[in-house]
C-alpha positions as CSV (number, residue, x, y, z in Angstrom):
1,M,14.6,-9.9,21.7
2,L,11.1,-11.1,21.5
3,D,9.8,-8.2,23.6
4,I,11.5,-5.7,21.2
5,R,10.0,-7.5,18.2
6,N,6.5,-7.3,19.9
7,L,7.0,-3.5,20.6
8,L,7.9,-2.9,16.9
9,T,5.0,-5.0,15.8
10,Y,2.7,-3.0,18.1
11,C,4.0,0.3,16.5
12,C,3.5,-1.0,13.0
13,R,0.0,-2.3,13.6
14,G,-1.0,0.8,15.5
15,E,-0.2,2.9,12.4
16,R,-2.7,0.8,10.4
17,L,-5.4,1.7,12.9
18,V,-4.5,5.3,13.9
19,S,-2.8,7.6,11.6
20,G,0.2,9.2,13.4
21,H,0.8,6.4,15.8
22,W,4.5,6.2,14.8
23,N,4.8,9.9,15.4
24,S,3.3,9.5,18.8
25,M,5.7,6.6,19.7
26,L,8.6,8.8,18.5
27,N,7.4,11.8,20.6
28,R,7.0,9.6,23.7
29,G,10.5,8.2,23.4
30,I,9.3,4.6,22.9
31,I,11.3,4.1,19.6
32,F,14.4,5.7,21.2
33,S,14.1,3.3,24.2
34,I,13.8,0.3,21.8
35,F,17.0,1.3,20.0
36,E,18.8,1.9,23.3
37,R,17.8,-1.6,24.5
38,L,19.0,-3.1,21.1
39,K,22.3,-1.4,21.6
40,V,22.7,-2.9,25.1
41,L,21.8,-6.3,23.8
42,Q,24.2,-6.1,21.0
43,E,27.1,-5.3,23.4
44,E,26.3,-8.3,25.6
Protein backbone atom coordinates (compact mmCIF):
# COMPACT_ATOMS: atom_id res chain seq x y z
CA MET A 1 0.00 0.00 0.00
CA LEU A 2 2.87 2.37 0.70
CA ASP A 3 4.05 2.12 -2.92
CA ILE A 4 0.61 3.02 -4.20
CA ARG A 5 0.40 6.00 -1.87
CA ASN A 6 3.83 7.12 -3.08
CA LEU A 7 2.75 6.88 -6.72
CA LEU A 8 -0.39 8.92 -6.08
CA THR A 9 1.67 11.50 -4.19
CA TYR A 10 4.04 11.66 -7.16
CA CYS A 11 1.09 12.34 -9.47
CA CYS A 12 -0.29 15.10 -7.23
CA ARG A 13 3.05 16.81 -6.75
CA GLY A 14 3.87 16.49 -10.42
CA GLU A 15 0.75 18.45 -11.31
CA ARG A 16 1.96 21.32 -9.13
CA LEU A 17 5.16 21.52 -11.15
CA VAL A 18 3.93 20.60 -14.62
CA SER A 19 0.47 21.45 -15.87
CA GLY A 20 -1.03 18.37 -17.50
CA HIS A 21 0.92 15.84 -15.42
CA TRP A 22 -2.26 14.00 -14.40
CA ASN A 23 -3.30 13.80 -18.04
CA SER A 24 0.06 12.32 -18.92
CA MET A 25 -0.27 9.72 -16.16
CA LEU A 26 -3.74 8.81 -17.42
CA ASN A 27 -2.60 8.51 -21.04
CA ARG A 28 0.38 6.35 -20.09
CA GLY A 29 -1.87 4.00 -18.08
CA ILE A 30 -0.21 4.69 -14.75
CA ILE A 31 -3.45 5.59 -12.96
CA PHE A 32 -5.20 2.54 -14.40
CA SER A 33 -2.36 0.33 -13.14
CA ILE A 34 -2.62 1.83 -9.68
CA PHE A 35 -6.34 1.08 -9.51
CA GLU A 36 -5.82 -2.43 -10.82
CA ARG A 37 -3.25 -3.05 -8.09
CA LEU A 38 -5.61 -1.67 -5.45
CA LYS A 39 -8.29 -4.05 -6.69
CA VAL A 40 -5.94 -7.02 -6.30
CA LEU A 41 -4.90 -5.93 -2.81
CA GLN A 42 -8.51 -5.50 -1.80
CA GLU A 43 -9.34 -9.06 -2.91
CA GLU A 44 -6.49 -10.54 -0.85
